[in-house]
Structures are given as structure tokens and as C-alpha cells.
C-alpha positions as MATLAB code, in Angstrom:
seq = 'XXXXXXXXXXXXXXXXXXXXXXXXXXXXXXXXXXXXXXXXXXXXXXXXXXXXXXXXXXXXXXXXXXXXXXXXXXXXXXXXXXXXXXXXXXXXXXXXXXXXXXXXXXXXXXXXXXXXXXXXXXXXXXXXXXXXXXXXXXXXXXXXXXXXXXXXXXXXXXXXXXXXXXXXXXXXXX';
ca = [
     -77.520  -30.232  -48.096;
     -77.158  -31.766  -51.593;
     -80.972  -31.602  -52.034;
     -81.072  -27.939  -51.044;
     -78.274  -27.134  -53.589;
     -80.222  -28.953  -56.339;
     -83.374  -27.108  -55.420;
     -81.650  -23.782  -55.532;
     -80.057  -24.704  -58.806;
     -83.383  -25.606  -60.250;
     -84.827  -22.268  -59.200;
     -81.965  -20.384  -60.783;
     -82.441  -22.258  -64.070;
     -86.263  -21.654  -64.081;
     -85.719  -17.949  -63.352;
     -83.195  -17.648  -66.044;
     -85.513  -19.257  -68.557;
     -88.403  -16.963  -67.547;
     -86.218  -13.926  -67.865;
     -84.946  -15.055  -71.264;
     -88.517  -15.617  -72.505;
     -89.695  -12.190  -71.259;
     -86.688  -10.547  -73.030;
     -87.554  -12.396  -76.239;
     -91.142  -11.369  -76.050;
     -90.169   -7.742  -75.392;
     -87.917   -7.821  -78.425;
     -90.746   -9.095  -80.615;
     -92.953   -6.223  -79.550;
     -90.460   -3.358  -79.746;
     -90.771   -1.028  -82.711;
     -88.380   -1.562  -85.632;
     -86.346    1.471  -86.359;
     -86.327    1.863  -90.131;
     -88.198   -1.448  -90.499;
     -87.040   -3.500  -93.448;
     -88.800   -6.055  -95.625;
     -86.674   -8.322  -97.807;
     -86.968  -11.547  -99.802;
     -85.387  -14.872  -98.647;
     -85.524  -18.495  -99.646;
     -87.387  -20.918  -97.415;
     -88.913  -24.477  -97.573;
     -91.938  -22.676  -99.252;
     -89.854  -20.975 -101.818;
     -89.216  -17.203 -101.883;
     -90.975  -15.362  -99.074;
     -90.895  -11.950  -97.381;
     -88.776  -11.645  -94.231;
     -88.151   -8.857  -91.721;
     -84.809   -7.277  -90.902;
     -83.869  -10.225  -88.684;
     -84.679  -12.714  -91.496;
     -87.862  -13.892  -89.868;
     -90.812  -14.897  -92.072;
     -93.617  -12.351  -92.553;
     -97.171  -13.577  -92.566;
    -100.613  -12.288  -93.531;
    -103.801  -13.068  -91.670;
    -106.886  -13.981  -93.741;
    -109.207  -12.336  -91.241;
    -107.615   -8.928  -91.913;
    -109.467   -6.552  -94.217;
    -107.369   -4.609  -96.713;
    -104.991   -2.428  -94.766;
    -106.836   -3.172  -91.471;
    -105.529   -5.549  -88.773;
    -107.886   -7.922  -87.014;
    -105.173   -9.286  -84.751;
    -105.031   -7.562  -81.384;
    -104.339   -8.414  -77.732;
    -103.705  -12.158  -77.274;
    -103.470  -12.716  -81.065;
    -100.765  -10.083  -81.342;
     -98.806  -11.729  -78.581;
     -98.473  -14.892  -80.666;
     -98.366  -13.059  -83.956;
     -96.435   -9.891  -83.272;
     -97.315   -7.105  -85.852;
     -94.357   -5.669  -87.755;
     -94.209   -2.209  -86.331;
     -92.457    0.723  -87.980;
     -91.327    3.843  -86.165;
     -89.962    5.354  -89.355;
     -90.416    4.952  -93.104;
     -90.282    1.236  -94.057;
     -87.580    0.039  -96.461;
     -87.756   -2.727  -99.181;
     -84.523   -4.547 -100.020;
     -83.349   -7.713 -101.577;
     -86.119   -8.246 -104.111;
     -89.033   -6.726 -102.022;
     -91.048   -4.171 -103.996;
     -91.004   -0.651 -102.400;
     -94.223    0.133 -104.287;
     -96.061   -2.601 -102.308;
     -94.877   -1.312  -98.914;
     -97.177    0.814  -96.726;
     -98.381    1.239  -93.169;
    -101.672    1.064  -91.346;
    -102.617    2.468  -87.956;
    -103.443   -0.200  -85.377;
    -106.075    0.203  -82.758;
    -103.390    0.986  -80.228;
    -102.092    3.845  -82.381;
     -98.907    2.272  -83.664;
     -98.015    2.024  -87.303;
     -97.945   -1.562  -88.681;
     -96.256   -2.275  -91.933;
     -98.201   -3.598  -94.928;
     -97.286   -5.242  -98.139;
     -99.650   -5.315 -101.048;
    -102.414   -4.164  -98.659;
    -101.808   -6.979  -96.143;
    -100.726   -6.022  -92.570;
     -97.549   -7.925  -91.765;
     -96.827  -10.219  -88.754;
     -94.056  -12.501  -87.508;
     -94.777  -15.763  -85.504;
     -93.453  -16.320  -82.055;
     -92.538  -19.900  -82.858;
     -90.249  -18.874  -85.704;
     -86.970  -18.473  -83.826;
     -84.545  -18.795  -86.735;
     -84.183  -17.179  -90.104;
     -86.747  -18.305  -92.806;
     -88.573  -20.767  -90.515;
     -92.136  -21.090  -91.507;
     -93.817  -22.702  -88.448;
     -96.870  -20.369  -88.850;
     -97.569  -21.412  -92.429;
    -101.249  -22.505  -92.914;
    -101.949  -22.348  -89.168;
    -105.700  -21.713  -88.364;
    -105.634  -19.531  -85.264;
    -107.630  -16.597  -83.912;
    -110.483  -17.085  -86.440;
    -108.596  -17.565  -89.762;
    -105.508  -18.933  -91.492;
    -102.108  -17.556  -91.597;
     -99.771  -17.621  -94.625;
     -96.267  -16.507  -95.498;
     -96.178  -13.602  -97.952;
     -94.706  -13.902 -101.412;
     -92.592  -11.129 -103.068;
     -95.687  -10.374 -105.210;
     -97.715   -9.610 -102.038;
     -99.903  -12.754 -102.170;
    -100.132  -15.717  -99.837;
     -97.662  -18.593 -100.201;
     -98.996  -22.017  -99.520;
     -98.020  -25.638 -100.014;
     -99.228  -26.804 -103.344;
    -101.439  -29.950 -103.456;
     -99.216  -33.042 -104.069;
     -99.342  -34.050 -107.625;
     -98.038  -37.279 -109.112;
     -96.006  -38.171 -112.185;
     -96.869  -41.011 -114.512;
     -95.232  -43.559 -112.148;
     -97.226  -42.477 -109.094;
     -94.291  -40.646 -107.530;
     -94.776  -37.097 -106.192;
     -93.830  -34.441 -108.652;
     -90.736  -32.400 -107.909;
     -91.148  -29.168 -105.871;
     -94.386  -29.514 -103.904;
     -94.685  -25.877 -103.112;
     -96.083  -22.818 -104.859;
     -97.786  -19.560 -104.330;
    -101.334  -18.651 -104.990;
    -102.658  -15.228 -105.713;
    -105.300  -13.280 -103.947;
    -106.303  -12.872 -100.377;
];
């Protein structure tokens, strides 16, 4: 009897986890009403975030204003979808915001000409687990308030051989 109860308990836990994951995935794919882009601090410095505070990324495979991330890629890197006019707040430049039509017909937000994405493994505000990941044919980078990629700077040393303070920076361009 005890074994049966443990088995049933295990099934309930597994079902609850699966249901929670499906809900989280559905939330990542639902359109943002009045989608917002803001600036927040992170381990990489100042980066763009969505209305939930999650890091926004650019995909090096994208061509200006055109997403190359569809199907399975978009399941791991959900596009930032807007169902109404996007808003810039907290240091983000409204002049750099735009939208592009995806192959499925939805409008994806852009910043500085880069289609914007979140990363499924970023579950907390300002996490940058997707930074410099090479997946689906190119690299992914957090987006700076200037609309350029943010990446870890090469480690430099001071005269005594110790790493220089900081260690992070942003680089321009695509």
C-alpha cells in the first residue's frame, strides 16, 4: 500500500511539473499587450529588458529587421511579440524601437534594426544565460541601450598581472 501511495504521489508531482512547464512556455509565446522595452543593470552592465525584466537578445544570423529564428529556434528564443505600439521606458530610446513582420504574420519588436528575443533559460530578472551562446547557426547577445550587442570584454591585466576591474563592455555593430 505504501508503495502504491508513493507511486501515485510521484505521478502527481510529474504531472504538476509538466503542467507548470507548459504554462510557462505558453506565457513566453503569448503576445505582449503594449510591449515595453526598458534598460536594467546586469552582470554584463546596462542591457535591454522586456516588461517582465527579462534580458532581450539579438541573433547574429538575423538580417536587418528580418528574423531568421523560427519554429524550434523560437521555442528556445521566444520573439518579443507586440500586439500594439511598443513603448520605450527607463533609458531605452523610443527612436530605436520598431517592429518587423515574422513569417507567421505576427509583429516582432526590433531595436536598432535587431529583432528582439528572450531566452527560455532566463527565469529571473536581468539573467543573461543566453549571452554569447552559439545556437541555431549563430551567436546570441544581450542588447545594449545603444542597440548594439553586449559581450564580455577580453580579460586584460594590470601591471601586477591581476585582472583589470570590470571585465565587461559593449561592442558596436552587428
